[in-house]
Residue frames as a rotation matrix with the C-alpha (Angstrom) as fourth column:
MET 1
0.624 0.170 -0.762 156.07
-0.767 0.316 -0.558 14.99
0.146 0.934 0.328 77.41
GLY 2
0.755 -0.221 0.617 157.29
-0.018 0.934 0.357 11.39
-0.656 -0.280 0.701 77.21
LYS 3
-0.239 -0.891 -0.386 160.46
-0.758 -0.077 0.648 10.14
-0.607 0.447 -0.657 75.46
ARG 4
0.864 0.434 -0.256 160.53
-0.487 0.591 -0.643 7.88
-0.128 0.680 0.722 72.48
LEU 5
-0.247 -0.885 0.395 162.92
-0.524 0.465 0.714 4.88
-0.815 -0.031 -0.579 72.18
LEU 6
0.555 0.274 -0.786 163.40
-0.832 0.201 -0.517 3.52
0.016 0.940 0.340 68.75
VAL 7
-0.015 -0.522 0.853 164.46
-0.223 0.833 0.506 -0.24
-0.975 -0.183 -0.129 68.45
VAL 8
0.503 0.074 -0.861 165.85
-0.864 0.074 -0.499 -0.99
0.027 0.994 0.102 64.95
ALA 9
-0.233 -0.605 0.762 166.61
-0.607 0.702 0.373 -4.73
-0.760 -0.375 -0.530 64.88
HIS 10
-0.252 0.044 -0.967 167.10
-0.862 0.443 0.245 -7.31
0.439 0.895 -0.073 62.18
VAL 11
-0.133 0.355 0.925 165.05
-0.734 0.592 -0.332 -10.43
-0.666 -0.724 0.182 63.02
PRO 12
-0.185 0.094 -0.978 165.65
-0.925 0.320 0.206 -13.12
0.332 0.943 0.028 60.37
SER 13
-0.564 -0.037 -0.825 165.04
0.046 0.996 -0.076 -16.07
0.825 -0.081 -0.560 62.70
ASP 14
0.518 0.802 -0.299 162.85
0.337 0.130 0.932 -17.14
0.786 -0.583 -0.203 65.56
ASN 15
0.226 -0.478 -0.848 165.70
0.974 0.122 0.191 -16.62
0.012 -0.870 0.494 68.02
THR 16
-0.836 -0.514 0.192 166.54
0.524 -0.852 -0.001 -13.13
0.164 0.099 0.981 66.78
LEU 17
-0.134 0.909 0.394 162.91
0.051 -0.390 0.919 -12.30
0.990 0.143 0.006 67.00
ARG 18
0.530 0.256 -0.808 163.04
0.730 0.347 0.589 -13.44
0.431 -0.902 -0.002 70.68
LEU 19
-0.428 -0.790 -0.438 166.00
0.899 -0.424 -0.112 -11.17
-0.098 -0.442 0.892 71.29
ARG 20
-0.795 0.178 0.580 164.14
0.121 -0.890 0.439 -8.14
0.594 0.419 0.686 69.77
ASP 21
0.236 0.971 0.032 160.92
0.098 -0.057 0.994 -8.88
0.967 -0.232 -0.109 71.65
ALA 22
0.307 -0.198 -0.931 162.90
0.937 0.235 0.259 -9.21
0.168 -0.952 0.258 74.86
VAL 23
-0.786 -0.618 0.023 164.47
0.612 -0.783 -0.114 -5.75
0.088 -0.075 0.993 74.35
VAL 24
-0.495 0.752 0.435 161.01
-0.121 -0.556 0.822 -4.36
0.860 0.355 0.366 73.65
ALA 25
0.419 0.656 -0.628 159.57
0.511 0.401 0.760 -6.11
0.750 -0.640 -0.167 76.74
GLY 26
-0.144 -0.598 -0.788 162.29
0.986 -0.150 -0.066 -4.70
-0.079 -0.787 0.612 78.91
ALA 27
-0.935 -0.172 0.309 161.84
0.232 -0.958 0.170 -1.14
0.267 0.230 0.936 77.52
ARG 28
-0.219 0.928 0.301 158.01
-0.340 -0.362 0.868 -1.44
0.915 0.087 0.395 78.07
SER 29
-0.510 0.001 -0.860 158.38
0.639 0.671 -0.377 -2.84
0.577 -0.742 -0.342 81.59
ASP 30
0.576 0.803 -0.151 156.09
0.635 -0.323 0.701 -1.67
0.514 -0.500 -0.697 84.35
GLU 31
0.169 -0.552 -0.817 159.11
0.860 -0.322 0.396 -0.14
-0.482 -0.769 0.420 86.01
VAL 32
-0.860 -0.506 -0.060 159.30
0.403 -0.747 0.528 2.54
-0.312 0.431 0.847 83.28
GLU 33
0.368 0.929 -0.034 156.68
0.753 -0.319 -0.575 5.12
-0.545 0.185 -0.817 82.56
GLY 34
0.655 -0.032 -0.755 156.85
-0.163 -0.982 -0.100 7.97
-0.738 0.189 -0.648 80.11
VAL 35
-0.531 -0.811 -0.244 158.85
-0.511 0.077 0.856 6.18
-0.676 0.580 -0.456 77.51
GLU 36
0.679 0.724 -0.121 157.18
-0.528 0.367 -0.766 5.10
-0.510 0.584 0.632 74.21
THR 37
-0.394 -0.812 0.432 159.03
-0.223 0.540 0.812 2.15
-0.892 0.223 -0.393 72.54
VAL 38
0.685 0.489 -0.541 158.74
-0.652 0.080 -0.754 1.81
-0.325 0.869 0.374 68.77
ALA 39
-0.146 -0.679 0.719 160.16
-0.093 0.733 0.673 -1.38
-0.985 0.031 -0.171 67.31
LEU 40
0.752 0.316 -0.579 160.81
-0.576 -0.111 -0.810 -1.51
-0.320 0.942 0.098 63.52
THR 41
0.545 -0.649 0.531 162.94
0.715 0.691 0.111 -3.75
-0.439 0.319 0.840 61.23
PRO 42
-0.385 -0.811 -0.440 165.81
0.328 -0.566 0.756 -1.99
-0.862 0.147 0.484 59.47
PHE 43
-0.784 0.140 0.605 163.80
0.607 -0.037 0.794 -2.00
0.133 0.990 -0.056 56.24
GLU 44
0.274 0.961 -0.023 160.83
0.912 -0.252 0.324 -0.29
0.305 -0.109 -0.946 58.00
ALA 45
0.493 -0.088 -0.866 162.79
0.625 -0.657 0.422 2.34
-0.606 -0.749 -0.269 59.78
GLY 46
0.221 -0.385 0.896 164.10
0.814 -0.433 -0.387 5.46
0.537 0.815 0.217 58.15
PRO 47
-0.672 -0.641 0.372 165.26
0.432 -0.747 -0.506 9.04
0.602 -0.179 0.778 58.91
ALA 48
-0.115 0.659 0.743 162.00
-0.492 -0.688 0.534 10.38
0.863 -0.304 0.403 60.28
ASP 49
0.758 0.270 -0.594 162.02
0.303 0.660 0.687 7.52
0.578 -0.701 0.418 62.85
VAL 50
-0.136 -0.905 -0.403 165.50
0.922 0.033 -0.386 8.49
0.362 -0.424 0.830 63.98
LEU 51
-0.712 -0.209 0.670 164.73
0.123 -0.977 -0.174 12.15
0.691 -0.041 0.722 64.17
ALA 52
0.230 0.894 0.385 161.59
-0.434 -0.260 0.863 11.43
0.871 -0.365 0.328 66.28
ALA 53
0.587 -0.079 -0.805 163.56
0.508 0.811 0.291 9.27
0.630 -0.580 0.516 68.70
ASP 54
0.742 -0.379 0.552 165.30
-0.644 -0.633 0.430 10.29
0.187 -0.674 -0.714 72.04
GLY 55
-0.165 -0.800 0.576 167.31
-0.730 0.492 0.474 7.09
-0.663 -0.343 -0.665 71.97
VAL 56
0.438 0.255 -0.862 168.01
-0.844 0.447 -0.296 4.20
0.310 0.857 0.411 69.81
ILE 57
0.028 -0.480 0.877 168.74
-0.414 0.793 0.447 0.45
-0.910 -0.376 -0.176 70.31
LEU 58
0.183 -0.058 -0.981 170.18
-0.974 0.129 -0.189 -1.31
0.137 0.990 -0.033 67.37
GLY 59
0.217 -0.129 0.967 170.14
-0.387 0.899 0.207 -5.07
-0.896 -0.419 0.145 66.91
THR 60
0.389 -0.085 -0.917 171.85
-0.902 0.164 -0.398 -7.07
0.184 0.983 -0.012 64.23
THR 61
0.933 -0.245 0.265 173.16
0.193 0.959 0.206 -10.41
-0.305 -0.141 0.942 63.41
GLU 62
-0.059 -0.987 -0.149 176.86
-0.452 -0.107 0.886 -11.05
-0.890 0.119 -0.440 62.68
ASN 63
0.905 0.332 0.267 176.95
0.098 0.448 -0.888 -11.69
-0.414 0.830 0.373 58.88
LEU 64
0.572 -0.777 0.264 180.47
0.706 0.302 -0.641 -12.69
0.418 0.553 0.721 57.58
GLY 65
-0.280 -0.733 -0.619 182.09
0.955 -0.280 -0.101 -10.57
-0.099 -0.620 0.779 60.26
TYR 66
-0.910 0.078 0.408 179.85
0.095 -0.918 0.386 -7.60
0.404 0.390 0.828 59.44
MET 67
-0.542 0.833 0.109 176.52
-0.346 -0.104 -0.932 -6.22
-0.766 -0.543 0.345 60.53
SER 68
-0.116 0.653 0.749 173.46
0.674 0.606 -0.424 -7.48
-0.730 0.455 -0.510 58.65
GLY 69
-0.805 -0.098 0.585 172.79
0.558 -0.458 0.691 -6.12
0.200 0.883 0.424 55.12
ALA 70
0.189 0.971 0.144 169.44
0.809 -0.237 0.538 -4.99
0.556 0.015 -0.831 56.48
LEU 71
0.601 -0.039 -0.798 171.00
0.604 -0.631 0.486 -2.70
-0.523 -0.775 -0.356 59.15
LYS 72
-0.579 -0.813 -0.049 173.52
0.530 -0.422 0.735 -1.47
-0.619 0.400 0.676 56.70
ASP 73
-0.389 0.599 0.699 170.58
0.749 -0.236 0.619 -0.59
0.536 0.765 -0.357 54.34
PHE 74
0.636 0.652 -0.412 168.95
0.767 -0.477 0.429 1.38
0.083 -0.589 -0.804 57.18
PHE 75
0.158 -0.636 -0.755 172.17
0.421 -0.649 0.634 3.41
-0.893 -0.418 0.166 57.70
ASP 76
-0.731 -0.426 0.532 172.69
0.646 -0.183 0.741 3.87
-0.218 0.886 0.410 53.96
ARG 77
-0.109 0.790 0.604 169.17
0.754 -0.330 0.568 5.39
0.648 0.517 -0.559 53.67
SER 78
0.763 0.514 -0.391 169.32
0.619 -0.411 0.669 7.45
0.183 -0.753 -0.632 56.90
TYR 79
0.027 -0.900 -0.435 172.80
0.982 -0.057 0.178 8.65
-0.184 -0.432 0.883 57.38
TYR 80
-0.774 -0.456 0.439 172.92
0.583 -0.785 0.211 11.90
0.249 0.419 0.873 55.44
SER 81
-0.106 0.866 0.488 169.41
0.238 -0.455 0.858 12.79
0.966 0.207 -0.158 56.34
VAL 82
0.826 0.443 -0.349 170.03
0.364 0.053 0.930 12.62
0.431 -0.895 -0.117 60.11
ILE 83
0.026 -0.964 -0.266 173.65
0.885 0.146 -0.442 13.54
0.465 -0.224 0.857 60.56
GLU 84
-0.624 -0.316 0.715 173.12
0.107 -0.941 -0.322 17.13
0.774 -0.124 0.621 61.34
GLN 85
0.045 0.759 0.650 170.11
-0.650 -0.472 0.596 16.74
0.759 -0.449 0.471 63.57
SER 86
0.863 0.336 -0.377 170.87
-0.033 0.783 0.621 13.52
0.504 -0.523 0.687 65.61
GLU 87
-0.124 -0.983 0.135 174.18
-0.191 -0.110 -0.975 14.50
0.974 -0.146 -0.175 67.17
ALA 88
-0.803 -0.281 0.525 174.71
-0.559 0.049 -0.828 12.98
0.207 -0.958 -0.196 70.63
LEU 89
0.333 0.888 -0.317 171.72
-0.770 0.450 0.452 10.60
0.544 0.093 0.834 70.15
PRO 90
-0.300 -0.451 0.841 172.14
-0.831 0.557 0.002 7.97
-0.469 -0.697 -0.542 72.90
TYR 91
0.403 0.401 -0.823 172.32
-0.787 0.610 -0.088 4.46
0.467 0.683 0.561 71.51
ALA 92
-0.044 -0.387 0.921 172.89
-0.642 0.718 0.271 0.85
-0.766 -0.579 -0.280 72.52
LEU 93
0.018 -0.058 -0.998 173.81
-0.908 0.418 -0.041 -2.11
0.420 0.907 -0.045 70.35
TYR 94
0.116 -0.083 0.990 173.21
-0.529 0.839 0.132 -5.81
-0.841 -0.539 0.054 70.64
ILE 95
-0.139 -0.406 -0.903 174.71
-0.973 0.225 0.048 -8.32
0.184 0.886 -0.427 68.35
ARG 96
0.761 0.293 0.579 173.69
-0.333 0.942 -0.039 -12.02
-0.557 -0.163 0.815 67.73
ALA 97
0.117 -0.871 -0.476 177.19
-0.993 -0.088 -0.084 -13.31
0.032 0.483 -0.875 66.84
GLY 98
0.971 0.071 -0.226 177.92
-0.091 0.993 -0.076 -16.89
0.219 0.094 0.971 65.75
HIS 99
0.237 -0.963 -0.124 181.56
0.580 0.243 -0.778 -16.03
0.779 0.113 0.617 66.13
ASP 100
-0.424 -0.482 -0.767 183.03
0.906 -0.241 -0.349 -13.19
-0.017 -0.842 0.539 68.15
GLY 101
0.553 0.829 -0.085 181.11
0.823 -0.559 -0.101 -10.17
-0.131 -0.014 -0.991 66.92
THR 102
-0.101 -0.710 -0.697 184.28
0.537 -0.628 0.563 -7.96
-0.837 -0.318 0.445 66.74
GLY 103
-0.870 -0.233 0.435 183.93
0.492 -0.332 0.805 -6.97
-0.043 0.914 0.403 63.00
THR 104
0.032 0.983 0.179 180.15
0.874 -0.115 0.473 -6.39
0.486 0.141 -0.863 63.52
ARG 105
0.526 0.144 -0.838 180.74
0.746 -0.553 0.373 -4.14
-0.410 -0.821 -0.398 66.56
ARG 106
-0.469 -0.790 -0.395 183.50
0.476 -0.603 0.641 -2.16
-0.744 0.113 0.658 64.76
ALA 107
-0.748 0.217 0.627 181.37
0.586 -0.225 0.778 -1.57
0.310 0.950 0.041 61.71
VAL 108
0.373 0.928 -0.013 178.35
0.777 -0.304 0.552 -0.30
0.508 -0.216 -0.834 63.67
GLU 109
0.395 -0.313 -0.864 180.52
0.684 -0.528 0.504 1.83
-0.613 -0.790 0.005 66.02
SER 110
-0.711 -0.687 0.153 182.24
0.603 -0.482 0.636 3.36
-0.363 0.544 0.756 62.96
ILE 111
-0.366 0.636 0.680 178.96
0.609 -0.388 0.691 4.55
0.703 0.667 -0.245 61.47
ALA 112
0.606 0.643 -0.468 177.63
0.755 -0.278 0.594 5.66
0.252 -0.713 -0.654 64.91
THR 113
-0.073 -0.745 -0.663 180.81
0.727 -0.495 0.476 7.64
-0.683 -0.447 0.577 65.48
GLY 114
-0.793 -0.214 0.570 180.39
0.597 -0.454 0.661 9.25
0.117 0.865 0.488 62.13
LEU 115
0.084 0.961 0.262 176.85
0.584 -0.261 0.769 10.23
0.807 0.089 -0.583 63.17
LYS 116
-0.706 -0.450 0.547 178.26
-0.282 -0.530 -0.800 11.49
0.649 -0.719 0.248 66.53
TRP 117
0.525 0.833 -0.174 175.87
-0.216 0.328 0.920 9.29
0.823 -0.445 0.352 68.34
ARG 118
-0.255 -0.639 0.726 176.77
-0.924 -0.059 -0.377 8.44
0.284 -0.767 -0.576 72.01
ALA 119
-0.088 0.206 -0.975 176.98
0.042 0.978 0.203 4.95
0.995 -0.023 -0.094 73.14
VAL 120
0.224 0.228 0.948 175.55
-0.827 -0.471 0.309 4.59
0.516 -0.852 0.083 76.59
GLN 121
0.528 -0.239 0.815 176.89
-0.551 0.633 0.543 1.15
-0.646 -0.736 0.203 77.36
GLU 122
-0.681 -0.730 -0.054 179.23
-0.548 0.459 0.700 -1.40
-0.486 0.506 -0.712 75.98
PRO 123
-0.090 0.656 -0.749 177.58
-0.871 0.313 0.379 -3.45
0.483 0.687 0.543 73.12
LEU 124
0.191 0.333 0.923 175.76
-0.631 0.762 -0.145 -6.67
-0.752 -0.555 0.356 74.18
ILE 125
-0.243 -0.358 -0.901 177.31
-0.934 0.336 0.118 -9.49
0.260 0.871 -0.416 72.19
CYS 126
0.543 0.489 0.682 175.39
-0.632 0.773 -0.051 -12.72
-0.553 -0.403 0.730 72.30
ARG 127
-0.140 -0.833 -0.536 178.25
-0.990 0.122 0.069 -14.93
0.008 0.540 -0.842 71.18
GLY 128
-0.877 -0.471 0.092 178.46
-0.468 0.882 0.048 -18.48
-0.104 -0.001 -0.995 70.04
ALA 129
-0.675 0.701 -0.229 175.78
0.457 0.641 0.616 -21.23
0.579 0.311 -0.753 70.28
TRP 130
0.065 0.824 0.562 172.26
-0.229 -0.536 0.812 -20.08
0.971 -0.182 0.154 71.35
GLN 131
-0.833 -0.157 -0.531 171.83
0.478 0.280 -0.832 -19.61
0.279 -0.947 -0.158 75.07
GLU 132
0.235 0.969 -0.078 168.56
0.852 -0.167 0.495 -18.92
0.467 -0.183 -0.865 76.84
SER 133
0.054 -0.217 -0.975 170.41
0.789 -0.589 0.175 -16.28
-0.612 -0.779 0.140 78.97
PHE 134
-0.859 -0.345 0.379 170.67
0.510 -0.649 0.564 -14.03
0.051 0.678 0.733 75.76
VAL 135
0.013 0.927 0.376 166.91
0.593 -0.310 0.743 -13.30
0.805 0.213 -0.554 76.10
GLU 136
0.635 0.220 -0.741 167.25
0.763 -0.328 0.557 -12.03
-0.121 -0.919 -0.376 79.71
ASP 137
-0.460 -0.841 -0.287 170.45
0.686 -0.541 0.487 -10.02
-0.564 0.027 0.825 78.68
CYS 138
-0.771 0.108 0.628 168.40
0.463 -0.582 0.668 -8.29
0.437 0.806 0.399 75.99
ARG 139
0.368 0.921 -0.127 165.49
0.720 -0.196 0.666 -7.72
0.589 -0.336 -0.735 78.20
ASN 140
0.368 -0.369 -0.853 167.89
0.799 -0.345 0.493 -5.94
-0.477 -0.863 0.168 80.67
LEU 141
-0.745 -0.625 0.233 169.29
0.643 -0.580 0.501 -3.91
-0.178 0.523 0.833 77.86
GLY 142
-0.353 0.702 0.618 165.91
0.483 -0.429 0.763 -2.58
0.801 0.568 -0.188 76.87
LEU 143
0.666 0.518 -0.538 164.95
0.716 -0.239 0.656 -1.84
0.211 -0.822 -0.530 80.51
ALA 144
-0.052 -0.751 -0.659 168.26
0.812 -0.416 0.410 0.05
-0.582 -0.513 0.631 81.18
MET 145
-0.834 -0.245 0.495 167.96
0.523 -0.641 0.563 2.13
0.179 0.728 0.662 78.08
ALA 146
0.050 0.931 0.361 164.27
0.503 -0.336 0.796 3.05
0.863 0.142 -0.485 78.79
ALA 147
0.647 0.109 -0.755 164.98
0.761 -0.160 0.629 3.74
-0.052 -0.981 -0.186 82.41
GLY 148
-0.397 -0.842 -0.365 167.92
0.769 -0.522 0.368 5.97
-0.500 -0.134 0.855 81.57
LEU 149
-0.619 0.317 0.718 165.83
0.479 -0.572 0.666 7.84
0.622 0.756 0.202 79.06
GLU 150
0.418 0.904 -0.087 163.03
0.588 -0.197 0.784 8.26
0.692 -0.379 -0.614 81.59
ALA 151
0.478 -0.351 -0.805 165.47
0.810 -0.177 0.559 9.49
-0.339 -0.919 0.200 84.30
GLY 152
0.986 -0.168 0.015 167.18
-0.138 -0.852 -0.506 11.95
0.098 0.497 -0.862 81.86
ILE 153
0.394 -0.909 0.136 170.54
0.039 0.165 0.986 10.25
-0.918 -0.383 0.100 82.35
PHE 154
-0.405 -0.567 0.717 170.90
0.742 0.254 0.620 9.88
-0.534 0.783 0.318 78.64
């Protein structure tokens, strides 16, 4: 039976959509088999999606030093419905940060810690002015997460 990777990403701009699409493309790479990748916005995703997932990649913008309101809404709607059943769920995080992403990272990690989710790598923070390298970094994040799930590492 295959694994399911859930990507929950806020995509308010063309560039953030490119980042999410790169994560998904990496996860769906020909190098990985047996992992189904489901990509939803935070407004589309809910508790049932989390409970059906073997791993999660969260994507958010930095909004006033915090995660996007959309991702916060996802957590608000899902937290208590999944807290007992999703312990040790592997997750990764990427942040599109106009500044340093520190507050955003701290906010998401605080909620993930409360859920007892397990970070499988350091958050990817795409800082400052737009760089094309962000796209490849996000693709690599998706590939690494899917490959780790497939191999049973996570």
